[in-house]
PALO-869794 format. One record per residue: x, y, z of N, C-alpha, C, O in turn. Coordinates in pm, whole numbers, plus 32768, in hexadecimal, padded with zeros to 4 digits. Layout:
<nodes>
XYZXYZXYZXYZ
...
</nodes>
This chain:
<nodes>
CBC8993C421DCC43997841A9CC4E9911414ACC7D993E40E2
CC3098804143CC07984140EFCB94986A4077CB8D983D4005
CB3D98CF40B9CAA998C340AFCAC6995E4038CA7A998B3FE2
CB53998E4064CB619A2C4045CBB899FC3FB7CBA59A2C3F47
CC0699A83FD1CC7D99743F7BCC4299443EDFCC6899613E6E
CBC398E33F18CB8298C73EB2CB11993C3E66CAE4992E3DF5
CAFD99883EA2CAC699FD3E7DCB219A4E3DC7CB189A673D4F
CB669A513E37CBD89AF73E06CBE49A633D8DCB8A9A703D3A
CC2699FF3D77CC4099BA3CE1CC05999E3CA7CC3199713C3E
CB3B99A53CC5CAD199953C82CADC9A323C4BCAC89A273BD2
CAEB9A923C5FCACD9AF93C45CAFE9B333BCACAD59B723B68
CBA29AE63C18CC249AFD3B87CC2D9AC23B18CC7F9AD63ABF
CB9B9A413B1DCBD899DF3AC1CB2D9A023A92CAF999B63A41
CAFC9A473AB3CA969A863A76CAAB9B193A3ACA8A9B2E39C6
CACD9B593A6ACAF39BD83A59CB5E9BEC3981CB499C3F3929
CBDB9B583986CC1B9B1A3926CBD39AD738E9CBFB9A7638AB
CB4F9AFE38ECCB099A863899CAEB9AC1383DCB069AA237C8
CA7C9B723882CA5D9BA23840CAA09C023805CA969C02378A
CB089C873852CB459C7937B6CB749C3D374BCB6B9C9736F8
CB9B9BEC371BCC049B9636F5CB5B9B3C368ECB649AEE362F
CACB9B7236D5CA629B8A362CCA789BCF360ECA849BC53594
CA969C583641CA379D0B3615CADF9CB535B3CAD59C8E353E
CB459CAD35F1CBD49CFC3593CB989C933525CB909CCC34B9
CB789C333520CB429BBC34DECAE39BF2343BCAD59BDB33C3
CAC29C323491CA3A9C693447CA6F9CE4341CCA3B9D0D33B5
CAA69D10343ACAED9DEE33E7CB719D66337DCB419D70330C
CBB39D2E3375CC109D01331BCBC89C9832EDCBBE9C7D3364
CBAB9C6E32D2CB1B9C443254CB0C9C4A31D0CABB9C943199
CB509C07319DCB389C2330CBCAC99BFF30A8CAC89B863091
CA2F9C4E3091C9DE9C203060C9BE9C412FE4C9509C192FBD
CA1E9C9B2F79CA1F9CC02EFECA879C592EB4CAFF9C5F2ED2
CA5A9BFF2E57CAC59BFE2DFCCB1F9BFF2DF3CB479C662DBC
CB929B962E1ACC389BD52E23CC619C5B2DF9CC879CC12E33
CC3F9C1E2D35CC6C9C772CCCCC529D002CC5CC829D662C93
CBD19CCD2D27CB939D712D1BCB9F9DDD2D8DCB6A9E4B2D99
CC1A9D7B2DFDCC439E0E2E52CC929EA42E4DCD089EA92E29
CC5F9EF82E68CCBE9F872E62CC9F9F962DA3CD059FC52D6F
CC279F772D34CBF79F852CAACBA79F992CCDCB799F742D39
CB6A9FF02C65CAF0A0592BFBCADCA0552BBECB29A0712B63
CA68A0302BA8CA10A0052B5FC9D3A0A52B21C9E3A1012B71
C999A0C82AACC986A1372A66C918A0F329F9C91EA08B29B6
C8B0A15C2A04C814A19B298BC869A1952907C8C7A1DF28EC
C829A11728A8C87AA1562819C850A1E827D7C83DA2492820
C847A1ED276EC7FFA2492712C791A2372715C74EA1D02715
C75AA31B271AC68FA300273CC655A26E2711C624A2212764
C664A23F2640C62FA1F52639C628A17D268DC5B6A15326A0
C691A13626C9C68EA0CF2740C675A0F427B0C676A09C2806
C65FA15627CEC645A19B2826C572A1BB286CC528A2172847
C55DA17A28A8C4F4A18128DBC499A19E2938C41EA195292C
C4DAA1C12998C519A20E2A24C4D0A2BC2A3BC458A2A42A4D
C4E2A34D2A42C4BBA3852A61C56CA3E72A43C561A4622A3F
C5E7A3B32A34C62FA4122A7FC683A3402A2FC65CA2CD2A18
C70DA39F2A28C797A3522A14C7C4A30C2A98C7DDA35F2AEF
C7CBA2D82AA8C7EBA27E2B4DC8A2A24D2B6BC8C6A2062B0D
C904A2612BC4C95DA2232BB6C93DA18D2C2CC902A1B72C90
C952A1082C33C8FAA0D72CC8C9A0A0B12CE8C9E0A0832C8A
C9F8A0C92D97CA42A08E2DB5CA27A02E2DEAC9AEA0182DF2
CA959FB62E30CAA59F7A2E93CB169F622EC1CB769F3B2E7E
CB129F812F70CB999F422F85CB559EBA2FE4CAE39E9D2FC1
CB969E5D3063CB8E9DEB306ACB0F9DCF3065CAE19D733020
CABF9E2B30BCCA509DF230D1C9DB9E6030F0C97C9E3D3136
C9E09EB130CFC9979F4430A5C98A9F6E3046C9FC9F95302C
C90B9F9F2F9CC90E9FE62F6AC937A07D2F6CC995A0992FB7
C902A0DB2F2AC8BDA1452F1FC8DDA13F2E60C920A0F72E15
C869A1D72E4CC838A1C02E12C866A2AC2DE1C854A3092E2F
C898A2B52D5DC88DA3842D60C85FA3572CB3C848A2F62C6C
C86BA40F2CAFC7FFA4282C37C8ADA4712BFCC917A4A62C1C
C854A43C2B91C8D5A47F2B2AC891A4F62AADC82AA51E2AE5
C896A5202A5EC872A59D29D2C808A53A29A6C7E9A4CA29D1
C7E6A573295BC760A55C290EC718A4BE2946C710A49F29BD
C6D0A43C2896C686A42728FCC5EBA45D2898C5D7A4C22854
C59DA3EE28B5C51AA3BD2848C4DBA4472886C4CBA44D2900
C4BBA4AF2837C454A4F82868C3B8A4832832C378A483289B
C38FA45627FFC350A3FE279AC33EA3A527D3C32BA341278E
C335A38828A1C37AA31328C2C308A2F92902C2DDA344295A
C2BCA26C28D3C248A2332919C23DA219297CC286A1B7298A
C1ECA2402A19C200A2162AA1C1E2A1882A81C18AA14C2A43
C277A15D2ADEC269A0B32AE4C268A0812B8DC294A0E52BC6
C256A03E2BD0C28FA0322C77C2E2A0362C63C307A0932CAB
C346A00E2C24C408A0372C16C411A0D62C91C424A0FA2D05
C3E6A10D2BD9C3A6A1862BC4C395A1E72C5DC3DCA2462C7E
C33DA1BA2C97C2F4A1F32CE0C356A1A92D4FC36DA2052D9E
C388A1562D72C3C5A1302DE2C451A1592DF0C490A1582E5B
C48CA1872D5AC53AA20A2D85C4D5A2602DA8C4CFA26E2E22
C44FA2C72D47C424A30E2D48C42AA30D2E4FC478A34E2E95
C3DFA2CD2E6FC3ACA2CA2EEDC450A2B82F7EC449A2F42FE9
C4E8A24B2F51C54CA2582F7DC55FA3172F89C585A3472FF3
C542A3662F1DC58AA3D32F13C535A3FF2F87C579A4332FDF
C4C6A3FA2F9DC449A4062FD4C3DEA4D62F83C3C1A5492FA2
C3D5A44A2EF2C3CFA5042EC0C328A4C42EC9C30EA4512EED
C2CFA51F2EA5C244A5392E86C22BA52F2E14C25CA5872DCD
C1CEA4B72DC6C18BA4FD2D5FC1EDA4E72D01C1FAA46D2CFA
C228A5112CC6C259A5142C56C2EBA56C2C47C347A55F2BF7
C2DCA5B62CA2C370A6032C8EC3E5A58F2C86C3E0A5202CBC
C436A5B82C47C49FA5762C46C540A5B32CB6C55CA6252CDB
C584A53B2CCAC5E9A5702CF3C63EA5CF2CB4C64DA5C92C3A
C680A6312D00C6F5A6B92CA5C79FA6142CADC7D1A5BF2CF7
C7A9A6552C21C839A5DD2BF3C88DA6102C4BC893A68A2C5E
C8C7A5CB2C7CC947A5A52D05C8CCA5712DBFC8E2A5472E30
C881A58B2D8AC83FA5492E1FC812A47F2E0EC7D4A42A2DCE
C877A49C2E90C8ABA4222EBBC82BA3DE2F31C7F6A4372F74
C7FFA3672F4AC7BDA3132FC2C81DA2952FDDC878A27B2F8E
C807A2503044C82CA1FF3049C7C1A182303CC752A1AD301F
C7C3A1173046C759A0EE3029C72AA08330A2C6B5A07330C4
C79BA03F30D9C7A8A0183131C82B9F413136C8859F0C30F5
C7F49F2E3184C8569E703188C8149E5C30FCC7CF9EB530CB
C8279DF930C6C8579DA73023C80B9D6B3068C8089D8430E0
C7B59D07302DC75F9C663006C7A59C432F81C7A79C9B2F2B
C7E79BB82F64C7D39BB12EE6C7E59AF52EE0C8299A9F2F18
C7689AFD2E68C7669ABD2E4BC77A9AC02DEAC76C9B1F2D9C
C7AF9A312DD0C7DC99ED2D48C7C699BC2CDCC7FE994F2CEC
C78899B72C42C6D199C12BEBC74599642B94C7BF99582BA7
C6ED99282B2EC73798C52B05C77499442A5EC78A98F72A01
C78899B22A3DC7909A1729F5C7A79AA22A48C7659B092A43
C7FE9A892A83C8079B0F2AF9C8089B1E2BB3C8449AC22BEB
C7C99B8F2C13C7D39B8B2C7EC7599BFA2C48C73D9C3E2BE5
C7149BD02D04C6A29BF12D4FC71A9C652DA3C76F9C3A2DF0
C70D9CF32D84C7429CFE2DBCC6DF9D852E52C6EB9DFD2E38
C6919D632ECFC66F9D622F33C6929DBC2F83C6F59DA52FC7
C6569E2A2F90C62F9EBB2FF1C5F09F253027C5A59F762FF0
C6299F1C30CAC57F9F2730BDC5309F95307BC4B59F973082
C56C9FE53045C51FA0633013C518A0002F8BC4B49FB92F91
C56B9FE82F0CC52A9FBA2EBDC5479EC42EB6C5479E6B2F0A
C5559ECB2E40C52B9E392E0BC5509E382D85C4F39E4B2D36
C60C9E1B2D33C6289DF62CC3C6319DAC2C69C6A09D7A2C5A
C5AA9D7E2BF3C5B19CB82C0AC6429CFC2B82C6149D4F2B33
C6C09CE02B75C6FC9CEF2AFBC7279C882AD7C75A9C2E2B1A
C7179C8E2A78C6EA9BDE29FDC79B9C4B29A7C7A29CC52992
C80C9BDD298BC84B9C122949C8199BD82881C7F39B712849
C83B9C6E2857C8609C37279CC8879BF52751C8B79B87276B
C8769C4126A3C89C9C0226A0C9279BFE2669C9639B9F2637
C95A9CA62685C9D89D212670CA0A9D3D26F7CA5E9D94270D
C9E19D02273FCA1F9D0E27A3CA0D9D442805CA5E9D3E2862
C9809D9A280BC97D9E1B2878C9119DAE28CBC9039D45288C
C8DA9DB12924C85D9D942942C7F29DF92926C7F89E6128E4
C7729DB4297BC6BE9DFD295EC6CF9DB02994C7009D40299D
C66D9E4229E6C6059E122A62C5A39E172A30C5919E3029B9
C5359DF92A9EC4929DEC2A63C4499E202A49C3DE9DE82A61
C43E9EAD2A0AC45E9F1529B9C4199F18294EC3A49F302930
C4D19EE228EAC4BD9F152882C58B9F2E288CC5F19F14284C
C5659F6928F9C608A01428BFC6839FA82912C6789F6D297E
C71F9FAC288FC76B9F61287AC7FE9FCA28E8C814A04328E6
C8459F5D293AC85E9F9F29A9C9199F4A2985C9279ED529A8
C9939F98293FC9F69F922966CA5B9FA229A1CA87A00F29C4
CA9C9F1B29BACB109F712A34CB6E9FD52A05CB819FE9298D
CBBAA0282A7ECBCBA0CA2A51CC8DA07C2A46CCC0A03E2AA4
CCBCA08D29EDCD64A06629E2CD95A0A82A73CD8EA1212A87
CDC0A0582AC4CDFFA0752B2DCE7FA1102B03CE78A1822B2F
CECEA0E32ABBCEFAA18E2A5BCEC1A23A2A85CEFAA29D2AB1
CE51A2202A65CDCBA29D2A99CDD0A2A92B15CDD9A3112B55
CDC9A22C2B40CDA5A2422BECCE17A2682C2DCE21A2BB2C87
CE7FA21A2BF0CF05A28E2C4CCF1AA3462C26CF24A3B02C64
CF16A3182B9ACF36A3B02B8ACEDFA42E2BA2CF02A49D2B7A
CE46A4112BFCCDEFA45A2C0DCDDDA44F2CA4CD6DA4682CD0
CE5CA4222D13CE9BA4122D9CCE8EA43E2D87CEA1A4A82DC4
</nodes>
């Protein structure tokens, strides 16, 4: 009888420990606090080195990327561009269509001296703060926060 009670108590404690760990993992904020619920978008064609224009959206621990209209037709293939195209599961240089989006996965953020390294399973962004307030990725593309009112009006 005593062993049975000990077994049940150990099982309940283990179940609470595992459940608490899973809850913590799913509710942990891994994105910079001020970025939660925000979106970055690529700037105009001359400041965009990618094949398309994109929105990079964040919730508390996950990133998503969505395709906008336009893009740079003469973009040179970079590792970032290839990684983004691979995230959309496109072969070769096939560009995603406007409105397509993909979940990049859980975010690991590393604070850099002048920006952030945003790492997901599919793509890694090295975003350095530029003098104009935008962020510049490792390929030279400029990303700027979308004003909240624009995002709220589109929902």
